N, C-alpha and C positions, 0 to 999 in steps of 0.2 A: 417331226417332234421326237421320234425315236432316235434319230441321229443326234439331235441336240442333247437329249437325255443321256445317251451313251457317252457323248463328249464330256458332259458335266461330271458323270460318275468317274470317268477316266481321270479327269483333273483332280477330283477329290482323292482318288486312289494314289495318284502321283504325289499329292501333298502329304498323305499319310506315310508313304514310303520314304519321302524326303525327311519328314520329321523323325521317323524311326532311325534312318541312317545317321541323322545329325546327333540323335541321342547316343547311338552306338559309338560315334566318333568322339563324343565328349566323355564317354565312360572311362576309357583308358587314362585320359588326362586327369579326370577326377580321382581315379584310383591312385595315380602317381602323387597327386596333391595330398590325399589322405595319408599315404605311406610316408611322405616327407614330413608331415606334421608329427606323426607317430614316432618316427626315428629321431626327430628333434627333441620330442618329449622324453624319450629314453635317454638321449645324450645329456639333457639337462638334469634328469633324475640322477644319473651316475655322477655328474659333476658335483652334486651336493655331498657326495662321500668325502670330498677332498677339502672341506672347509677347515678341518682340524688336522690335516695331513702332516704338517710340520710341528705339531705340538710335542712336548717332551713325552717320554715313555712313562706310563703309569705303572703301579706296583706289579701287576701280573705280567706286563710286557717285559719288565726287567727280569722276572723269573724265567721267561722264555730265553732271554739273552744269557742268563746264568747257566741254563741247561746246555748251551752250546759253547760256552766260554772255556773250552778245554779242547784237547785233541779229539779226533773222531771216535777213538776207542772209549773215551770217557763219557760220551753222550748218553748211552743207555743207562749207566749207573746213576745219572742225575735226574731221572724222570719222576720218581716219586709216584704220585697218583695220576699218571698219564702215560700213554703209549708213545714210543719214540718216533713214530712216523713223521710228525710235523717237525720235530727237532732236527731230524736228518735233512729234511727239505730245507729248513732255515739255515742249517750249517753250510750246506752246499751253496745256497744262494749268497751267503755272506762272502764266500770265497770269490765270487764273481762281482757282486755289487758293493761290498764293503759293509760296515756296521753302523752307519749313520741312522738316525731315526727314520729318514725317508727310505733308505735302502732296506731296512728291516721290514718295512711295511709293504714293499712291492710284492712279495709272494702272496700276501693275503689279498691284495688288490686284484692280482691276476686270477687267483682262485675264485674270487667272487664274480669277476667278469665271466669266467667259465661257467659258474653256476647260473648266471643270468641266461646265457645261451642255451644251456641244457633245460632250464625251466621253460623257455619259449618252445623248444622242440617237443617237450613233453605236453605242454598245454596245447600245442598245435595238433596233437593226435587226439585231443579230447574236444577241442572247440574250434571255431573258425579263427582266421588269422587276427581279426580285430580283437576278439575276446582274449586270445593268447597274448597279444601285445598289452592289453589292459592288465593282465596278470603280472607281466614282467614289470610294468611301471609301478604297480602297487608293491611288488617285491622289492624293487630298488629303493623305494621311498620309506619302507618300514624302518622305524628307528633302530631296531635290532640289527638289521642288515647294514644300515649306515655306519653303526658302531663297529660291527665285525669286519667290515670291508677294509678298514685300515688298522685293525687290531693285530699286534704282533703276537698272535696266538693261533690256535688250530681251528677256530670256529668257522672261518671262511672256507677252509678245506672240508670241514664237516658238512657245510651247506652244499659244497660241490659234490660230495659223495651222496648226499640225500637226493639231490636233483638228478644225478646220474642214475640212481636206483629207480626213481620214479619213471624216468624215460625208458629204462630197460624193461620195467614192468609193463609200461604201456605198449611197447613193441611186442611183448609176448602175446598180446591178445590176437595178433594176426600172424604169428610165427610159430611153426612147429619144430624149429631147429633145436637140437640138443645143446649146441654151443651157446645159443641165446639164453637158455635156461641156466647153464653153468655161469655165464657172465652175470646174470641177474643175481645168483647166489653170492658170487664173489663181491659184487658191488654192495649188496646189502650188508655183508660182513664188514666191509671197509668203513662203513659209517661209524662204527664203534672205535676205529683206529684213532679218530680225532677227538672224541669225547665219549667216555664210557656211558654217561647218562643218556646219550642219544639212542641207546638201545630201546628206549620206549617207543620208537617208531616201527620197530621190527614186527610187532603184532599186526599192524595195519598192512604192511607189505605181504606178510604171510597169508592173512585173511583174503586179501584181494587176489593173490595167486591161486589160492585153493578154490575160489569161486569163479575162476576164469572159465570161459566157454571153450572147452577143448573139442577137437574134432572127433575124438574117440577116447574111451577109457584107457586104451593102450598108450596113446600119446600122452595122456595125463600122467600115467605112472612113470613113463619114460622121462618126461620133463621134470617131474617132481624129484625123481632120483638124481638127475643131473644137477638140479638147483641145490638140493641138500648136500651133495658131494662138494660142489664148489663153495657153498657157505661154510661147511664144516672145516674144510682145509684152510680157508681164509680166516676163520674165526678162532682157530686154536691159539695163535700167538697172544691174543688179548685175554685169555681165560685167567692166567695168574693175576693180572692187574684187576680184573673184575672181582675176583675173590678177595683181594686185598682191600678194594674199595668197600665192599659190603661188610667186611670184618671190622673196618675202622671208620664206618660211616659217621658216627657221632663226633669223631675227632675233627672232622673237616667242616663242621657246621658253624656258621657265624652270622648268617642273615636271620632276621626275625621272620615269624610266620607271615605269609602273604595275606593281603586283604582282597576282597572281591574286585576292588578298583584295579589292582595289578592285573588280574585276569582279563577284565574288560578292556583295559588299555592295550593289552597285547593283541586281543582279537579284533579290536576296532580302534586303530590309531586315530587321533583327532583329525588329521588331514583327510583321511578316507571317509570318516563319518560326516564331517562337515560338507565335503564335496558331494557325497551321496545325497544328503538332505537337499542341498541346493539344486542338484540335477533333477531330483524327483519333483521339486516344486516347479521347475521350468517345464518339465515334461507334462505335468498336470495342466499347466497353463496352456501349453501348445495343444494338448488334446481337447481342452475345453473350448479353445478358440477355433480350431480347424475341424473339430469333431471327427478326427481321424485317429483310430486306435492302431498303434504299432503291433505288428505281428511278432509274437515271441519266438525266438530261435529255439528249436527243439534240441534238448540235450538228453543223451542216453541216461537211464537211471544208474547204470554202473558208474558212469563218470561223476554223477552227483554224489553217489555213495563214497567214491574214492576221495573226492575233494573234502567232503565233510569229515571223513575218517582221518585224513592226513592233518587237518586243522585241529580237530577236537580231541582225538584220542591221546596223542602225546602230551598236550598241554594240560589236559584234565588229569592225567596220571601224575604229572609233576605237582600240580596244584593239590590233588587229593592227598598225596604223600606228605606234602609240606603242611597242610592244615591238620591232617589227622595224626601225625606223628611229630616227634621232636627233630626229625631230619628235614631241614628246610632247604629244599633244592629248587625252589621256584625263583631263581635268580635270572636276570635278563639273559645272560649268555647261554643258559640251558634252554630257555624258551625259544631260541632261534630255530630249534628243530621243527617247530610248528609253523613257521612263517611261510614256507612254500605252499602248504595246504591252505593257510589263511589267504594268501594272494589268489590262489585258484578259486576259493569260495567267493571272494568279493568279485572276481571276474565273472563267475557264474551268475551272481546277482545282477551284474551289468548286462547280461544277455537279454534281460527283459526290455532294455532300451534299444532304440534304433541307433544307427551309426552316428548321426550328429550329436545325440545325447551322450553317447559313450565318449566321443571326442571332447565334449564339454566337461564331462567328469574328469578326464585325464588332465585337461588344462587346469581345472579347478583344484584337484588334489595336488598337482605340482606347485601351483601358486601358493596354496595354503601351507603346504609342508615347507616350502622354501622360506616363506615368511616366518614361520615358527623357528626354523633353524637359524636363520640369519639374525633375527631380532633377539634371540636368546642371549642372556649375558654369559652363557657357557658355550657359545657357538664355536669358539676357537680352542676349546679344551677337549681332551680325550681321556676322561678319567682323571682322578687326582694324581699328582706327581710329587715325588720327593725331591726333584731336581732343585727347585728354588731354595728349599730349606737347606739342602746339603751345600749349595753354593754359598749361602749366607754363613753357615757353620765353618766352612773351609776358610772363608775370608776372615772371620773373627778369630778362629782358634789357631790358625797356622802361625801367627806371629810368635806365640810362646808355646806352641805345641800342646795347648790345653786339651785334655781328654773330653770326650763327649759320650754321654749315656744315650743309647738309642733303643726305643721299644719297637720290637718287631710288630708288624701288622698282620701276621699270619696266625690264625687260630691254632695251628699245629704247634707253635712255639710254647703254648701253655701246657702241653702234654708230654714234655720230655722227661726222661728218667733222671736227668741231672741238669743243673743250670748250664747254659751255654758258656763255652770257654772263649770262643773267638767269633767275631762277626765277619772276619775276612773270608771272602769266597764261600759264604754260607747262604743257602737258599732262603733262610729266614730273614736275611738282610741283603736280598738280591739287588736293591737299588744301589748299594755300594759297589757292586761289580761294574755297573755302567757309569754312575756318577761318583767318582772315587773321592775319598778323603785321605789326606796325608797325616792326620792326627790320630792318636790312639782312640779306639772305640771300645766301649764297655757294653756288651749286649744284654738286653733285658727281654723277658717275654711280653706278650701282648697285654695280659691281665695283671692286675696287682695281686699276685698270688705269693705263696711262700718263697718260691725261687726269686721273684723280683725283690721281695723284702730282704732276703738273705744277701743277695748280690749288692743291692743298694746300700744296706747297712754297712757291709764290709768296705765298700768304696768310700762312703762318707767318712767313716772313721779314719781311713788312711789319708784321704784328701785333706781333712781338717788338721791332722797332725802336721802335714807338710805345707799348710796354708796355700793349697793349690787351687787356682781358678779352674772351673770346668763348665761344660754346657750339657744340656739335656734336651732331647727332642722326641716327639711322639705324635702320632695321628690321633684323631678324635677318640677312639675306643680306649686309648691308653692315657687320657688326661688325668685319670685318678692317680696313676703312677707319678706323673709330674707334680701333682698336688702333694702327694706323700713325700717326695724328695724335698720340695720347697719347705714343707712343715718341719721335717727332721733336720734340715740344714739351716733353719732360721736363726739358731743360736750362734752360729759361727760365720754365716754368709749373708750377704745382701743379694736378694734374688730379684731379677728384673726380666721382663719378657723381651727377648731380642726381636721377636716378630712371629707372625702366624702366616705361613706360606702355603696356600692351598690346603688349609686346615691342618697343616703340620706345624705344631707349636714348638718354638725354640726358646728355652730359658737359659739365662746366663747366671752363674753362681760366682760372686766375687767375694773372697775372704775379707773379713773386717780386719783393719790394721789395729 
């Protein structure tokens, strides 16, 4: 009986060992499958950036082209309210890639791809691999990232600098190197190179650095000195631009005060919110059915603090300034500064779910976001463009070289000391630098102010004496100027709408015989 019992126990033991070895043999295969699905999800997420890749340049993108549409020595003089770092990068790239819409967008695409890689590396130091990948997917699908990734402006490089700073800061937790501290200070300063208002994230980086767990007070003082030295040297070039921005802040305001909906949509995009609700419902059903509660992944408190601060601090500063003052800076392109932190926070929330539920969330958020983007009537557009209106004007006016009055859509054009003399190669009429007109152009400011009335009255008087046909065009904020022109020209001209092209209205003024 003892022999038989021993034999039975041995057989059971062998079966257990066999089952365990089978489980271990399946685990690598399962990990490979999970990784393949995650990689595919990231690839599809990035592919959504390119829906509007070949769309025409919108107003601000033509300004970027205007800034480099000169020799290299003239780039710095054309910057205005921006630092020249991105313009030099764009100028160099155009010498290699050309100046087509696609070529101009390639630098931003590469910069955003780099920021995705850096965000993953930073998140990997805070979370497990699965959660880090979730953060990357949410980042790639955020509407502000989708827009900035193909935008011919500096914001993708700003995201690259932000994520590089986050990664450098995360590495400092376990690194006593002086050069690592210097590198962190330099990277933090370069964030402002690509957008002055991105300075709002610096308090978070400084606070996290100061609360780091250093091996000794001596190492803390040494690394702090190195970080401050690197930051100060790298920050000096942007000081004049920052002073100019604060001195002329009211001149550059054109957006209305934000509402609470704008804040919530930035923090919780529709795709992420819907996918989280769906995943939560499925998880509740699974728990209720199997009565198996998933074990929560433990996250350090410092990591939770960092994610929350990166997400909330910058965006609440922008929102508070916009609501509490007349300086409205809560525009989408500036909110991009908070998106890395927002992605990390959502990934942190997903750590409460097990692996299958996180995968379900990724598939859900990808499907929902793709549906919203593809089904949108504006899916192929990247901001409003002057191209179609200018093409229509060129076709209509070139036959008799009819002049065209154009209202600038830059708020700065309302604050000039004297009326504009020429629109040729002017930042206020940057679309003409890329989409050219061969007919005479009469420049007007954005608003119907004294300068607009003065220039318009003088032109109408001269044109009516010569019985000259002419055109006028303006974007939505300048429709009042078009109405004023039509009213004051009604005695001598027949006025008709030639067309409305992406909200740019074009009027034709034909003299009465």
